[in-house]
N, C-alpha and C positions, 0 to 999 in steps of 0.2 A: 566707470571712469577710473583712471589711474594717473599718477603723477610721476614724472621723471625729472628730478631737479626743479627747474622753473617751468616745465612744460606740463600741460594738462591734456590727456588723451581720452577722448570719449569714443567708445566702441559699441557696435551692435552686439547684443547679448547672444543671439543665435549664431552669427557668423564670425564674430570678433573683428569684423571690418572696421577700420577707423572712420568715424562719422565726422568728428571735429577735432581740431588741434588748436589749443590756445597757448599763448605765451604770457606768463606772469612776470611781474617786476623782480621777483626774487625766488629763492628756493621755497617750494610749497611744503608746509608742515602739516596741514590738515585740509581735507576736502569733505564736503557734505552736500548731498542732493536736497533740493526743496521737496516738499511733500508731494507736489504734482509733477516732479521730474522735469520741470521747464527751466529751472535755474540750477546752477551749481556754484557753491561757495568755495573759495580757496583762501586759506588763512596763512599769512606769513608773520608769525609771532615776533621774529627777531626785528622786523621793521615796523611792527605795529600796524600792518596794512591787511585789509580784506578786499579781494577782488571777486566780483560776481559776474558770471557769464550766462548768456541766454542761449538755449538750444534752438528756439524758434527764430531768433534774430541774431545770427552770429556776429553782426557788426556792433550790436549793442553790448555795452559792458558798464560795470559800476565799480568805483574804487572808493573804499572807506578808509580814511587815515585817522587813527586815534591820536596821532601826534605824540607829545611828550607824556601823555597818560599811559602809553604802552598798551600791550595786549597779551593776555595769557590764555584766553578761551574765546571761542566764537561758535554760534550755532543758529539754526533757523528756528523761527516760531512755527507752530503747526500750520498756519495759513500759507506759508511759503512766500510771504511778501514782507516779512520783517526779520531783521538780523539782530541777535543779542550778542554784544561784545563785552567781555569782562576785562577791565583795565588791570594794570599791574598793582600788586599789593591789595587786590580786591577792594579798591576804593569805591567802585560803582559798576553797575551794568548799564550800558548804553543801548537803547532800543532804536534802531534805524529803520525807517519805512522806505521801501523801494517805490511805493506808489506816490506818496505825498512829499517825500524827502524830509519829513519831520523827524525830530529826535526827542526821545524821552529818557529820563535817568531814573535808575533805582539805586538808592544809596545803601551802604553798609552790607553788601552781600558777604556771606561767610566763606572763608577759604576752607572747604572741606571736600570730601571725596565726591559727593553728589548733592550739590546745593541748589540746583534748579530742576524742577520737575513739572511736566505738562500732563494734564489729563488726556486719556486716549482719544476723546472726541475733540480735543484741541480748544476747548472753551476756557479753561482756567490754567493758570500757572502759579506754582508755589515756589517761593524763594526763601532760603534759609538766610537769616541775618544775625549779626552780632553787634549789639550796642550796650555800652556801659557794663561790659563783662557778663552779659546775659544773652541767651539765645532767643530769637524770635522767628516767627513765620509770617510772611506777607503773602496773601492770595490775591492775584490780579485777574481781571477779566481780559482775555486776549483780544477781543474785538476792538476795545478802545484803550486798553492798558490802564484802566481805572482800578484803584485799590478797593478790593471787596472786603477783606478782613485782615486785621493785624493783631497778633496775639503772641504772648511769650510761651515758651515750651518748658516742660519739666525735665530738662536735660542739663547736665553739667557742661558737656562739650559736644554739641551736636555734630554727628559725623555724616549722616545721609538722610534723604527724604525720598519717598516714592509713593505715587498714587496707586490705589487699587485700580485694575482695568476698568471697572464701572464708574470711576471718578467720584465715588461717594466718600471714601476714607483715605486719609493721608497717614502713612506710616513714617515715624520719625525715630531714629535710633541714635544712641550715644556712642562715644568713642569706645575702643576696646577696654579702656581702664575702668569703665562702669557698665555693668550689664543692665541696660534699660531700653525698652522699646515702648513708645507711646503712640496712640492712635487718635486722630482728630477727624471730626466731620468737616464738611465743606464750609460750614459757618463758624468753625473754630472751637466747637465744643469738644472737650476731652471725653472720648468714648471709653478708653481703657488704657491701662498701663501694665506692662508685663516685665517681670524680673525673675530669671530662673535661679540665679545664685548671686552672691554678693562680692566676694573678694577677688577671685582669680580673673584673668582676662576674659572679656565678655563676647560681644557679637562680632562676627567676622563677615557674614554675608546675609542678605535678605532677598526673598523672591516671592512674588504673588503668583497664585495660580490664575490662569486666563479667565476663569469664571468668577474670580474675586472671593471664592468660598474659603480658600486656605491661604495662610501666610506661613512660609517656611523660614526659619531662623537658623542659620549655621553659626556654630559657636566654637570658641577655642578649646572647649572640653571634648571635642571630637564627636559632638552630637548635633542632630537636627531636630528642632522642635516645631511641631505643626499646630498653629492656632486656627480655630474655626471662626466663621464670620457672624455667628449668632451671639455667643457669649464672650468671644475673644479670649477664651481660656484654652490651655493646651489640651489637645485630644490624644496626642501620642508623641513619643520621641524615638528617633532612629539612632542607634549606636553604630559605630564603625569599628568592630573588633579586628584584631590582627589575624584571627583564625575563624574561618567559616565552618560551622559545624552542622547547620541545619540541612537535612536531605531535601528540603523543599526549595532550596536555593540552587540555581544553576550557575556554575563557575566556568566561564570561558577563559582559557589560558592561551595567550599568543605564543606560538612556537615558530622558530625559524628552521628551514631545511635547506641545505645546499643542493643545488640542482645536480642531477645525475645525467648530464648530457656528455656523450663521448664525441669529442671533437674530431677524432680520426674518421668517424663514419660520415662526417659532413663532406659532400663532394665539392664544396666551394668554401672559400674563406669567408666567415661571417662578417657582415658590416658592423660598424661600431654600435649602431642602435640595436641590432639583433644580438650582438655579443653581450651588451649590457643587460638585455632582458633575459638572455639564455643563461648567463653565468652568475647573475646577481642572486643573493640568497632570497628565497621566497618565504612568505609568512602565511600562516593559517591559524585558525582557532581549534583547540581541542577542549573537550569537556573534561574537567578534572573531577576526580572522586573526592567527596568530602570525607573527613575534614581536610581543609586546605589552609596552609599557613602562608599568609601574604607577606610581602617584603615590607617590614616596618622600620621606619627611621626615627630614632630618638632625637627630638629637637634639642638644639643648643640653648640652654636656659638663660645664659648670661648675655645674649645678644638681642638687639631690637628686632621687631617683626619676626619672631620665631616661626619656622615652617611647621606649624601645627594647627589642628582644627579644620573645620569645614569651610573652605574659602570659595568653592564653586558649587552652585546648585541652580537647577532650572527645571520648570514643569514642561511637560509635553503639551502640544496645542489642544489635545482633547481632554486635558486634566487628569488622565488616567495614570501617568507615570511621573516620577521625580528622579532626576539624575543628580548625583552628588559626587564630590571628590574630597577626601580627607587628606590634608597636606602631610600628615604623618605617614600615609601609605600612598606615595605620589604616583605609583604606576597603575592605580586601580580606579575604575568608575563603578559606582553602585547605582543600580536602577531599582527603585521602590515602586510597588503597586499601591497606588493611593486608594483604590476601591477596597482593598483588603488590609491596607496599612501594614504591609509586610515587605521584606526584602525579596525581590524576584530574581534578579540577575546580578552577578559580579563579573566585570570584564578586567582580567589581569593582563596588562601589557608588559612588553619588555623594556619600554622606555617611559619617562615621566610624561604624564598627561599635560599637554600644552593648552588645549582648548577643546570644548565640546559644545554642540548646539543642536537643538531639535529642529527637524523638518517642520516648517510652518503649517503644513497641511495634513500630516499624518504622523502617527507615533513611530518616528524613525530618527535615531540619534547618530550624528556624525561626530567623530573625534579624531584628533591628530596628536602625535607624540614626538614631533621634531625630526622624523625620518621621512622617507619618500613614499609613505603609504597613508591612505585615508581609511578609516575603519567605520563600518556602519552596523548598527544594531537595530532590530525591530523584533516584535514578538515572534516572528517566524524564525529568527536566528540572527547570526552575525557573520560578517565577511570582511576580509582585509583586501584592499585594492591597491596594487602597485601603480604609481604614476609613471606612465611611459615617458621616455625621453632620455637624452644624453646628459651625463653629469649627475651630480647629487642634488636633488630638489628636496630640501628639508622644509616640511610644512610646519609652520609655527602658529598659523591661525587659519580659520575657515569661516565662510559666511554663506548661508542659504539664500537662493533667489526666492522671492515671495511666492512663486508658483510651486516651489518644491521640486521642480524639474532639473535644477542645476545648482551648483555651488562653486564659489570662488575659493581656491586654495592658495594661500600666501606663504612665500618663503621670505627670507631677508631681502633679496634683491629681485625676485621674479614672482609672477603669479600665473596660474593656469585655471581653466574652467573645466569642471567635471560635470558632464551631462548624464542624467539618469533616465533610463527608459521607463515610460509609464506602463504600468501593468494594465492589460486589457481586462475590463470587468465584464 
């Protein structure tokens, strides 16, 4: 699904043929599929309205108007039949049922980066709350929206919450001004508390491994710390130095080469599409000899949100690898071997890393850097792929299909679908 102004376009993934075309009341600012792909939600925050469309019954639609309360966020519940709307100033979360048309309210949700989290099985929801200048967590049962547990947290200014994939542990972390991460069980018991250091800026990003065995914490001190699920103590920490010295680390460096095509030899004038592909600079990877000095940017210390520390990290679907990005070295992706707890590969790009994401089925990492190429790494090697087409298609984000056979590449105004051939086993 994609939106253009106030129109919602639903296409077939394989052929990109238009299946449905819906017209909303205003410019769409957010869209989200229900878990069973039968409904799609369109949020128009400026007007405080959410419209829901049915793929099975194109004539059916639903309109939710929050009125004077306003709207700043909207999302589906895991069952795909309830919608959670957060009102302006985070006064409340309204739970709307598409089946019974009933409404439930959750008061005092906290305005933070990640204040609502569902367990992977969809049974429970955790909500961060702020009451009387203290942080609280409320855990609800998603089947009937009854309150299961309500407890205060050991945080000064809660910044985010996230369930472990097995749904047994909730990670809660503080804002960057205080390094603190606390772990709670489903019944609200404090399992552990972790603090790496005290005074400098603290936690920047958090990621669970798919097996729930590891919790990776990216910090402003340019390190990633890995906690284990048995004792919740640190088992190792990964540093991101500006120079790669180990001979056991493979450093792939992106290089651009101008094409050596002699136009005089062409017996016909090339078309625009052919000319753009023939004469545009081509990119490939070369293996650099260690030691390698990476492009390091010293952060500006007297500004808010300094570009420093590990702000992006993600585990591969098989738990074997962890990809990270240190904002001080913005053109580089680091791939760590979790089995050996060592740095395996460094990918040094020509431009700043905009986004990276693991294939949901196999250890294959896709990344983009704001140009017209998509880059893929797997244990077999890495490759740079030029997006064909006229004009400059600058990829700023990408998203894998759940099958791992294709991915959507997004630019500021356009999108395209990249299809990958399956290897014959």
